[in-house]
C-alpha positions as CSV (number, residue, x, y, z in Angstrom):
1,M,48.4,9.5,92.7
2,S,45.8,8.2,91.0
3,K,45.7,10.5,87.6
4,G,42.6,11.0,88.4
5,V,43.1,14.4,90.7
6,Q,44.8,15.8,87.7
7,F,42.7,14.8,85.2
8,L,39.6,15.5,86.6
9,M,41.3,19.1,87.8
10,K,42.9,20.1,84.7
11,K,39.5,19.4,82.8
12,N,37.5,21.1,84.9
13,K,39.9,24.3,85.3
14,I,40.8,23.6,89.1
15,S,43.2,24.0,91.6
16,S,41.5,21.4,94.3
17,V,39.9,18.0,95.3
18,L,37.5,17.1,98.2
19,I,38.7,14.5,99.5
20,S,36.1,11.4,100.4
21,R,36.6,8.6,102.3
22,N,33.4,6.2,103.3
23,G,30.7,9.2,102.1
24,M,34.0,11.8,104.5
25,L,35.2,15.2,104.6
26,A,39.3,13.1,104.4
27,G,41.2,16.0,102.7
28,I,41.9,18.6,100.1
29,V,44.6,17.9,97.2
30,S,45.7,21.5,96.1
31,I,47.3,22.1,92.9
32,E,50.2,23.6,95.2
33,D,50.8,19.2,96.4
34,I,51.1,17.7,93.8
35,M,53.7,21.0,92.6
36,Y,55.7,19.8,95.4
37,S,54.9,16.2,95.7
38,V,56.3,16.7,91.8
39,A,59.3,18.4,92.9
40,E,59.8,16.7,95.5
41,R,60.1,12.9,93.4
42,A,59.8,13.3,90.2
43,N,56.9,11.2,90.7
44,L,53.5,10.9,90.4
45,D,52.9,7.8,91.3
46,I,52.1,8.3,94.4
47,V,48.7,7.8,96.9
48,V,46.4,11.4,97.2
49,D,47.5,10.3,100.6
50,E,50.6,11.1,100.6
51,I,50.2,15.0,99.3
52,M,46.4,15.9,101.0
53,H,45.8,18.3,103.2
54,S,44.4,16.5,106.2
55,P,42.3,17.4,108.8
56,E,41.3,19.7,106.6
57,L,40.4,23.4,106.6
58,T,37.3,24.4,107.4
59,I,35.2,27.0,108.6
60,D,30.5,27.4,108.8
61,S,29.2,29.4,106.5
62,E,27.7,31.8,109.0
63,R,31.2,32.7,109.9
64,W,32.7,36.1,109.2
65,L,35.1,36.4,106.3
66,S,37.0,38.1,108.2
67,D,37.0,34.9,110.3
68,A,38.2,32.8,107.1
69,I,41.6,34.9,106.7
70,T,42.6,35.0,109.8
71,M,41.6,31.2,110.0
72,L,44.0,31.4,106.8
73,D,47.2,33.7,108.1
74,R,47.5,32.1,111.2
75,R,47.6,28.3,109.5
76,K,49.5,29.6,106.7
77,A,46.1,27.7,103.9
78,S,45.7,28.5,100.8
79,H,42.2,26.8,100.9
80,I,40.0,26.6,103.1
81,I,36.0,24.3,103.5
82,V,33.1,25.7,103.3
């Protein structure tokens, strides 16, 4: 994995990073993705595409919080992009 992702997360004390490709949102990488990847492979020498969630879970900012919670629950996700 690009060392930039985990160092960016550590430096900024954040738990996820949005990944773009050609200026478009391509997915999201979370600390959980990195932990599972390390546990399975004992190696961080992998590309971000292999561990990111894609398609990403998104919701419009005009939607209700209850809608976001329902989406997270149905998809068994921990992150949603607004």
